[in-house]
N, C-alpha and C positions, 0 to 999 in steps of 0.2 A: 656774685649771683647766683641762684637757686637757675636750672641744676646747673653744676660744672659736667664737660664734657663727656664723662665717665657716667652720669646719673640719667644721659639722653634715654628717655624711653624709643622700645623699635617701634618701627613702624609696620603696618600690617601688611600684607604679601600686597595689595592693590589696595594704596590709598587713595582715599578722594578726595578732593579738595572741597567739592561741594560739603558733604559729610562735618570736615571741621570747619567750615564758615559755621552749619548749623549747629556745630557743641559749641562757638563763639558764643552764637546770641543766645545760646541758652544759658550759658555763663553773665549774661549781661542781664539775663531775666533773672536769674536763683540774686545777684547783687542787687538790683533792685527792688527786692523783696524786704532789703533790709533785715536780712534773718543768715546772719555767718553760716549758721549748720544749712540751710539752701545750697552753699556754696558748696559745703561738703559733702552734701548729698551727690552730686553733682559730678563731682569729683570720683568718690567711689562708685557711682554707677556706671563710670566711663573705664574706670584701672582697678576695679576692687582694691586690693590689699596698696595698690602703690597709689592709692589717692590723696593716701593721707597728708603725705608729705605737697603731693603737688595742690591739694588742698589749701595748705599753710600757706606754701607762697602767691595762690589764689589770691587766699585774702586778705593777707600782707599787698598786694598791688593794685588791688582792687576797692578797700577800702580805707585806703589812705585819706582821701577826704570826698565833698560832695559830688565832685565830678570823675571821681572814679570808677565810675560804672561803666564808661567808654567802650563801645565796641572792640576800639582798637588796643587799648587795653587787656581785652578779654582774647584777642588774638595772640598779642603780645607772651599772655601767657602762655596758650598750645602750641606757639613755636619754641620760648625759651624752655618748655618741657623734651622737648622734641633735637634740643639741642643745635639749634639754627639763634641767630642772632637780633633776627628781627621776623616777622611776618610777610612780608613782603621776598627774603629770601628762602623763607620755610616754603610758600607758596610757589615760587618759582623751580624748588625742587621739586614737591610736591607731580607740577603740571609735567618735569622734566619726564620725569618717572613714566607717564603715561607714555610716552612714544619712547619705543623698543629702540630704537634708532640714536635716538638722544647721548650724549659724551657723560649723560649723571646716569642712565641706564647702564652704560659702561661700566663708570666706572663702578658704582654700586654691586653689582656683578663680577667685578674685580676683587675687591671688597671681599666679598663672600668667599670667594675661591680663595682667597691668599688664606682665610682666618679657619676655612674647611682643611687647606694644604691641598687643593684638588690643580695639580700644576698642569693637567692636562684640557681641562678647564680656563685656567688662567692663560695657557700658552696661545689659547684657541683666540681668545678675550684683544692680548696684546698681538698677534697677525693681524687681527681686524683691524685694531688700534694703534699703531704703532708707539702712537704719542700720548697714552693714557699712564706710563709709568711718569711721569711728569704733572699729570693733572692733579688736583687736589680736592679735599672733599668739601666737599660746599660748608656742610657744617662749621660751625663757630672755631674747631681747630683746625681747618683746613690742613688737615695731613696727607701725607701722598700714601700710595699701595705701601710702598717701603714701610713705614712708619707703623703701620697695622700688622707689620710680622713680628713688633715687640710686644705688644698684647699689652700695652699701659698708654692712658692717657687721654685714645679714644673712648664709644662709646663702651661700657661696661658689660652690653651682652657680646661683642666681637674679642673682647679681652681672651682669645684660645690661643694656644701653641700647638702645631700640629707637628707629630715627628718628625715631618720634613721642612719644618720652618727655617733653618737654614738653607737647603736647595730652594726654598722659594725665593728667600733672601736674595742666593746667587743668581736664580731666574731674574727675576726684576733690573739686579747692578747691571748683567748681561746686556739686558734691553735698554737699558741710559736710565736708568735709574740714579738720582744724586743722593749720593751719599749724607751729605750734609742738609739738606733738605729738613726744613723745621716745623715742628708742629707748636702752635700758640696752646700751649696747658701748663700749670704748675706754677703762673705767676712767670713765663721766660720763654725762648724758642728752642724748645727742646730737638735734637737730634735722634733718630733712630739708635744711634750708640750709646747715648746717654739712659733713653728710656726704658731701651731691652737691658742693659745693666742694672736696672732699681725694679725691675718686674718680676712678678710671682709664678705667675703661668708659665715661662719659658722656663724659670727657677726649676718646677714642678716637673717641665717637662722631660728636661735634658738637655734642654735647648738653649739652653741659655749661651753657653758658652761657645757651642760651635757657628752662631750667629752672630757672638761677638767676632769670633775672627773671621767670619765673612766681612764684615763690616770694618774691620780695619786691615785687612787685605784691599780690601778700595779702598783705603782713605782716609777711614774715619779717624777724626781728632778725638782727642782725650784733654785737649789742654784748655778746651774755654770753661771759664765759669758759666753755671747755667744749661751746660746738656744735657739735664738730668732736674730742672727745675729751679725757681729761685736763682741765685746768685752762686749757689754751691760749684766746689769743685767736685768731679766726679766719683773718686772712692768717698769721699764723704757722704754724697746722694747716696751710692750704695748702702753702708753701713745704716744713713739714717732711715731707707726703707729696709733694713733686710736683709741682705744679701749680701753678707762677708764673703763668699766666697766668688763672687763678680770681681770685690775690691780688693782682695788677695789677686786676681788674678791681672784685673786692667795693673795694679802695681808693679806688677813680676813683669809688663808688655810696656812698662816705661810711663804710667798715668802718674802727673807732679803726685807729690804729696803733700798738702797743705797741716796744719797742726792737728787738726781734727784727725784729719785721715790715718794718718802717722800713730795718732792713740787709738786709734780703731784696730788697725793691724798690729800694736802694740810695741812699733820701731822706735827705741827709746834712742838707738843712734839719730832718730831724723827728728827728733824732739826738741834737741839739743840749737839748735840754729836760732830757733822761735824765742829764745831767751837772752838773744844779747841784744847791743844798744839798738842794732839796727832794723831790725823784722821783730822787736818785742810785741809779742802777744796780747792783746786786747783783752778785758775782763771778760767780755764775752763768748770770745776764742778760747778763753783758759775753761769758760768753764763745760761747754761744746764739745772740744777735747774728754774733759774728764769725764761728763755723760758718758760716751761712745766706750771708752776705759774701761768704765765703771759696766757700763748694758756687753761689752762684750768679752769680761774676765780681764782684762788685759792689766795684771796685777804689779808686772812691773813698769808700765805706765802711770799708773795711777800713784805709783809709791812714786814715781821722777815729777809728777805734776803739786804734788804735797811737797813734796821735799824745798820745790820749787816757788813756793810760797801760795798757793792755791788754797786756800780754808775749807778743810775737812765737813762741814755742815753747811759751803756755796749751797745758793739757789739756782736750781737748774728748770733749765725747762724743756726736757726732752720727752717728760708723758706728760701734757698740761705746762701745770706753773708750780713755782714754788717748794720741790722737792728736791731731797739730796741724792748727793752717789750713795749712800746707805740704801733710800728706797729702792733705786734702781738697781744697783746689785745683786740688792732681797728677791725682788721683783724675778730677775732672771734666772736665777740659780747659782750663782757665784760666791759659792760658799768662803773661799779664798779671799777673793777682794770684800769680803763682809767683814770676816774676822782683822783685815789690817786697817779698815776704815772703823771697826770697834777700836783697835790697839792705839788708833792715832787719834780719838777721844770722840767720835761723831757721836752724838743724840739719839737716841732708839725713843727720843718723844718727839719729836721735830714732826708737825702736819703736815702735808703739801696742800697749796692754796686749792687747789683744783677738785677733788674727793675728800677733802678734812681728814686724811689717815694718816697713821704712823709707818713705818718700814714694817711692822707684823701686820699689819693689811694685807700690804704690797707683795710679801712673800706667801702671804696663806691667799690669795687672787691666785695666784703664778699655780700653788699647789692646787686649788679647785679649778681651775679650769682643763687639766691635768699634762700642762705643758710636758716636754720633752726632760725639764729640768726638775721634775716633780722629786723623783729620788733626793736631793740633794735641798730637795725643801724641807726635810727631818729636823737637819743638821743648821739649816740657820735657823728655823723657828728657836730652837733650843736657844741655841746660841746670842739673837734678842734677848729670849725672856733672863737669861741667866746674866745677860747685862743691864735689865733692869725695865725692860717692855712690859708694860700692863698689858697682861690678858682678861679680857670684859669676858665680862661671866656668861653675854650669848653666844660670843664663840663657842663655848664648852657645851653649847644645846645644837648648832649645827649638826644636821644630821651625818656631812661627814666625817664630821670631830666622833662622834657617838661610836660610828661604825668605822673608826681607824685608831688599833691602840696604840700604833706609835707616835701617833700626831695626841695625841692625847696625852704622852710622857714628854714628847715634844715640849707643852707648851706647858711642862714643868718643868722644862730646864733640863729635861733627860734627853743624853742621843742615844 
């Protein structure tokens, strides 16, 4: 349902419930005009650039049938846009914020201190409200203050990692925060450990491992599926969310390895047990493991999986649907894996089912985005072309191709 907790709109500094009531009535009026563009205009007038997505949701919600223009539906749209499950919960939140001494006001102030890394303000709030560390957000994710140190799963505008995030986490834990408290995000009950391990802001800020250490030092579990979303293992979730360093670190600290996690790490020794009769992997698990091995350039793991019966052009669902390992390895710039796959007979002509494009398009996309592995793209393009990849004439007319003699050579099969 739109929006997920991460897309929730921020509230103004001094929100007014009366203003939101009026906004809901204006939406009803726009809906009853019978003109969908009136609803779109309502959303744009309210939210400017962010209004388009809210407008699409409002149109879907309020034009489903003849009775959809009800005030309750309009109120629900506004509540959902702010990350609340219902209008009554949203209204109660706004009313509580109007009372400076309320627990909601204290919690929201503490969240702001956590994401800003303001230890002094957080300390004052915890001193004045000792039970605050076990309070939960009234938004649909119901996150605790500690969860906000993960910069993941909560409101997108609050997904920030200050340099002292580990110290903030330690302060909360020592004040009584439950390390295992969960937030209802990503179709699971996620812990702070699972969320921080799969989060980009703390990794960029250089605080991901220190926060993980604090959580592990105080009993954070690594063994429950779903800690970071869905039913995934912790290590596998790290790889799926582009956090290989966290995956390797957690594995070194004893996090369990499933087939996909072992493949992502390139741990061939840990792959073998999944091929005996007692723990034989399913086709879905094999495909997932193969995708991670290709995405992270684990050549030995790719070779192992192929040797144990996985089809080289097996359909994967790692980036969209219907692509192959060659698509994935090409996009992520792993020339060695591309060479291996081509040597095993991988087809350069297979088109994925999401974008309807072959592996050559995928590597060119990675190159055009100037990814860190862009240098490897020249070699990969040349190898795909020599293997028979079709170079559509329009590719040669791309401005970035025209400006790059190396890429023009690669598109002729020259390295």
